[in-house]
C-alpha positions in Angstrom: 83.1 -174.0 53.7 80.4 -176.4 54.3 78.3 -178.3 51.8 74.5 -178.1 52.0 72.6 -181.2 52.9 71.3 -181.2 49.3 74.9 -181.5 47.9 75.8 -184.1 50.6 72.8 -186.2 49.6 73.7 -185.7 45.9 77.2 -187.1 46.5 75.9 -190.0 48.6 73.3 -190.9 46.0 75.9 -190.9 43.2 78.3 -193.0 45.3 75.6 -195.6 46.0 74.6 -195.8 42.4 78.2 -196.3 41.4 78.5 -199.1 43.8 75.4 -200.8 42.4 75.8 -200.3 38.7 74.6 -203.9 38.2 71.0 -203.1 39.1 68.4 -200.4 39.4 68.3 -198.7 42.8 65.1 -197.1 44.3 64.8 -193.7 46.0 63.3 -195.5 49.0 66.4 -197.7 49.3 68.7 -194.7 49.4 66.4 -192.7 51.7 66.3 -195.6 54.2 70.0 -196.2 54.1 70.9 -192.6 54.9 67.8 -191.9 57.1 66.7 -189.0 55.0 63.3 -187.9 53.7 62.1 -189.6 50.6 60.6 -186.3 49.3 63.9 -184.5 49.9 65.8 -187.2 48.1 63.3 -187.1 45.2 64.4 -183.4 44.6 68.0 -184.5 44.6 67.3 -187.3 42.1 65.3 -184.9 39.9 68.3 -182.5 39.7 70.6 -185.4 39.0 68.3 -186.5 36.2 68.2 -183.0 34.7 72.0 -182.9 34.7 72.1 -186.2 32.8 74.2 -187.9 35.4 71.4 -190.2 36.5 68.8 -192.0 34.4 65.4 -192.4 36.1 63.2 -195.2 35.0 59.5 -194.9 36.0 57.0 -197.6 36.6 56.6 -200.6 38.8 60.0 -202.1 38.1 61.7 -198.6 37.8 64.5 -197.1 39.6 67.7 -195.2 39.2 71.0 -195.8 37.6 74.0 -193.8 36.5 73.7 -192.4 33.0 77.4 -191.9 32.7 80.4 -194.1 33.7 81.7 -193.1 37.2 85.0 -192.0 35.6 83.1 -189.4 33.6 81.4 -187.8 36.6 83.5 -185.0 37.9 83.0 -184.2 41.6 83.7 -180.5 41.1 80.9 -180.3 38.5 78.6 -182.2 40.8 79.2 -179.7 43.6 78.9 -176.7 41.4 75.6 -178.1 40.0 74.2 -178.8 43.5 75.3 -175.8 45.5 73.3 -172.5 45.1 76.3 -170.2 45.6 79.9 -170.0 46.8 79.7 -166.6 48.4 82.1 -167.0 51.4 81.1 -163.6 52.9 78.6 -160.8 52.4 81.0 -158.8 50.2 80.8 -161.4 47.4 77.2 -160.2 46.6 77.4 -156.7 45.2 73.6 -156.2 45.7 73.5 -156.9 49.4 77.0 -155.9 50.4 77.1 -153.4 53.3 80.7 -154.0 54.5 82.5 -150.8 55.0 85.8 -152.4 54.1 84.8 -153.5 50.6 86.7 -150.8 48.7 90.1 -151.8 49.9 89.7 -155.2 51.5 92.2 -157.9 50.9 90.1 -160.6 52.6 87.7 -161.0 49.7 90.6 -161.9 47.4 92.0 -164.4 49.9 88.5 -166.0 50.3 88.1 -166.1 46.6 91.4 -167.8 46.1 90.5 -170.3 48.9 87.2 -171.1 47.1 89.1 -171.6 43.8 91.5 -173.9 45.5 88.7 -175.9 47.1 87.0 -176.3 43.8 90.3 -177.2 42.1 90.8 -180.1 44.4 87.2 -181.3 43.7 87.8 -180.9 39.9 90.7 -183.5 40.2 88.3 -186.2 41.5 85.8 -188.4 39.8 83.0 -190.6 41.1 85.2 -193.5 40.2 87.9 -192.2 42.5 85.5 -192.0 45.4 84.5 -195.6 45.2 87.8 -197.0 44.1 88.7 -198.3 47.5 85.8 -200.6 48.1 87.6 -202.3 51.0 87.6 -199.1 53.0 84.0 -198.0 52.2 82.5 -201.5 51.8 79.8 -202.3 49.4 76.6 -201.4 51.1 73.5 -203.6 50.7 70.1 -202.9 52.1 68.2 -206.0 53.0 64.5 -206.6 53.2 64.5 -206.4 57.0 65.9 -202.8 56.6 69.1 -203.6 58.4 72.3 -202.4 56.7 75.2 -204.8 56.3 78.6 -204.0 54.9 80.2 -206.8 52.9 
């Protein structure tokens, strides 16, 4: 299973916001840090705002901040909210399934259990867990000269 870029950027955005809870963060700052499109990141931030995980503050001195403490943001919920589906194979969608094995296939059950296990692992992790070891990740700061430095 592979996460979409949208989900990847969602997780990166949340991690960055959790590391910088002491201030507002801009979309531009995150986009530059990860070398991603500002317009793509705006869509990510919009969904995070709709899910109530992130507060967006408009205006000249606006920005983003977590709306919930990192320990209240469950990574399984984040991934479920960001991903469009978890269909591992064609047979998971009854409307488009053309597999001739569908009636007696064991593989679908195996893949379903694998997806459940995958999500179960994510359900056991919070945003706080992801940033707990700041020494290994480093607190990332973006300087005015647009160079990234780890402290």
